[in-house]
C-alpha positions, 0 to 999 in steps of 0.5 A: 500500500502506498503512503502518500504525502500531503501534496500527493493526497491533495493531487488525488482529491483534486483529480477526483473532483475534476475527473470523476464528477465529485464535488468537495461537498460530496467528499465531505458528506462521504467522510461524515457518513463513514466517520458516523458509521464508525462512531455509532458502531462503537458508542451508544447514544447515551454518550455526550458528544463535543465537537471542536471544529476548525475553520477549514474542511477538517472542521467541515467534516466534524460539523457534518459528523455532528449533524448525522450524530444528532439525527441518530439521537446523540446529544451534540455540542460543537465549538467552531473556531472562526477567529476574527470572523469570515475565516471559514472555508466555503464548505465549512459555512455550508456544514455549519448552517446544516448543523444549526438546522438540526433540532437539539444541537448546541453550537458555540462559534468563537470569533474573539474570546473563548471560554473553555468548557468543562471537559468530563471523562465521559465525553466523546470528543470529535477532533476536527480542528486541523488536518494533516497539512498543519505546518506550524506548532499549535500556540496560544489558545489552541495549545491550551485547548489541546492540553485541556482535552488531553488532561480530561482523559475523555474518548477522542476521535480524530478525523484524518489525523490528531490536531497538531500532528503533521502528516509529513516530515516536520521537525518543527512539530515533534514533541509539541502540543498534539491531541492524544487520540483514542481513535484516528479515522484516516480518509482513504490513505494512511499518513506517514506520521502513523508509522513513526514511533514518536507518534504512537500515543498520539494516534492511538488506534487508527483505521482507514475510511474508504470514501471512493477517491480516485484509484487511477490518480493514486496508481499513477503517483510514484510514492516514496513510502509504502506499507508492506502487507500480506498481499505484497508478500504473497506476490513476492514468494515463489512457488516451489516446483515439484522437481527440485532439490536443496541445491535449488535453494541456495547455501548460506553462511552465518558467522555468529556466537562467542563464549557465553553468546552461542544462543545467538548463533542457534537462533540465527541458524534456526531462523535460516533453516525455517525459511527454506534455504537449501543449506546452512553453514554456521561458523562459530569459535571452537567452543560452540561446536557441541552446542551447534551440533546438538541444538541445530543438527540440520546445519553444517558446522564450521569451526573457526580457528578461535577458541572463544571468539571468531578471529577470522572471517575468510572470503566466502564466495562459494555461498549464496549469502553470508551473514555476520554479527549475532553474538560475535562480540566486539574484541579486537581480533573479531573486529579485524576479522569482520573488516577482512570479510568486508574487504574481500566480499563482492556480494551483498552481506547481512550485518546485525548486532555485534557486527554493527557494534564493531563498525561503530567502533571503527566507522571507516568500515562502512566504506567497505560495505559491498553494494546492496548489503543489508544492515539491521540495527535497532534504534540504539545500534543505529545511534551508535553507528550514525550519532544520537537522535532525539526522535524516530523521525530524525533517525529515519531521515538520517537512514535515508541519507546513509542508505543513499550514500553507501548504496545499502539497505537498512532494516531499522527495527521496531514497531513498523520496522522500516526498510530503507532502500538506496533510492530513498524509498521506505517500506514500513512493515505491518506485521508483528506484535509486542510479544516479539520484544524478546532476546534473540528475536533479531538473531532469528531475523538475521537468519531469515534474511540470509535464507531468502537472499541465498534462495536468489531473492534480490536484497530488496525483496529478501528484506520485505519477505524476511521482515514481514514473515518474521513479524507474522511468525511472532503474531502466531507465536503470541496466539499460543503463548501470549504477549509475555511468554514468547521466546525467540525459539517460538518465533523461529518455530512459527516461520513455517506456519507464517509462510504456509499462511501466506502461500495457502491461496496459491494452492 
C-alpha cells in the first residue's frame, strides 16, 4: 500500500473532483457518513458528544459528523473556531448552517474570546480542528485547548489525523502540543506520521475510511513510502516446483556466537533453516561446536580457528549469502576479522548486532560495505553507528541519507520496522506484535534474511519477505503463548506456519 504525502493526497482529491464528477461537498458528506458509521458502531447514544471544529474542511467534516450524530439521537455540542470572523472555508459555512438546522444541537462559534468548557471523562470528543497539512506548532489558545482535552482523559476521535500532528516530515512539530487520540479515522490513505514511533500515543488506534477517491490518480503517483502487507508478500514468494532439490535453494553462511553468546548463533541458524534455504553453514569459535551440533543438527558446522571468539572471517564466495554479527562480540581480533570479510566480499552481506557494534567502533568500515548489503540495527545500534537522535523521525531521515550514500539497505527495527532502500524509498512493515520484544528475536531475523537472499531473492525483496514473515511468525507465536511468554525459539518455530499462511491461496 502506498503512503502518500500531503501534496500527493491533495493531487488525488483534486483529480477526483475534476475527473470523476465529485464535488468537495460530496467528499465531505462521504467522510461524515463513514466517520458516523464508525462512531455509532462503537458508542451508544447515551454518550455526550463535543465537537471542536476548525475553520477549514477538517472542521467541515466534524460539523457534518455532528449533524448525522444528532439525527441518530446523540446529544451534540460543537465549538467552531472562526477567529476574527469570515475565516471559514466555503464548505465549512455550508456544514455549519446544516448543523444549526438540526433540532437539539448546541453550537458555540468563537470569533474573539473563548471560554473553555468543562471537559468530563465521559465525553466523546470529535477532533476536527486541523488536518494533516498543519505546518506550524499549535500556540496560544489552541495549545491550551489541546492540553485541556488531553488532561480530561475523555474518548477522542480524530478525523484524518490528531490536531497538531503533521502528516509529513516536520521537525518543527515533534514533541509539541498534539491531541492524544483514542481513535484516528484516516480518509482513504494512511499518513506517514502513523508509522513513526514518536507518534504512537498520539494516534492511538487508527483505521482507514474508504470514501471512493480516485484509484487511477493514486496508481499513477510514484510514492516514496509504502506499507508492506500480506498481499505484497504473497506476490513476492515463489512457488516451489515439484522437481527440485536443496541445491535449488541456495547455501548460506552465518558467522555468529562467542563464549557465553552461542544462543545467538542457534537462533540465527534456526531462523535460516525455517525459511527454506537449501543449506546452512554456521561458523562459530571452537567452543560452540557441541552446542551447534546438538541444538541445530540440520546445519553444517564450521569451526573457526578461535577458541572463544571468531578471529577470522575468510572470503566466502562459494555461498549464496553470508551473514555476520549475532553474538560475535566486539574484541579486537573479531573486529579485524569482520573488516577482512568486508574487504574481500563482492556480494551483498547481512550485518546485525555485534557486527554493527564493531563498525561503530571503527566507522571507516562502512566504506567497505559491498553494494546492496543489508544492515539491521535497532534504534540504539543505529545511534551508535550514525550519532544520537532525539526522535524516530530524525533517525529515519538520517537512514535515508546513509542508505543513499553507501548504496545499502537498512532494516531499522521496531514497531513498523522500516526498510530503507538506496533510492530513498521506505517500506514500513505491518506485521508483528509486542510479544516479539524478546532476546534473540533479531538473531532469528538475521537468519531469515540470509535464507531468502541465498534462495536468489534480490536484497530488496529478501528484506520485505524476511521482515514481514518474521513479524507474522511472532503474531502466531503470541496466539499460543501470549504477549509475555514468547521466546525467540517460538518465533523461529512459527516461520513455517507464517509462510504456509501466506502461500495457502496459491494452492
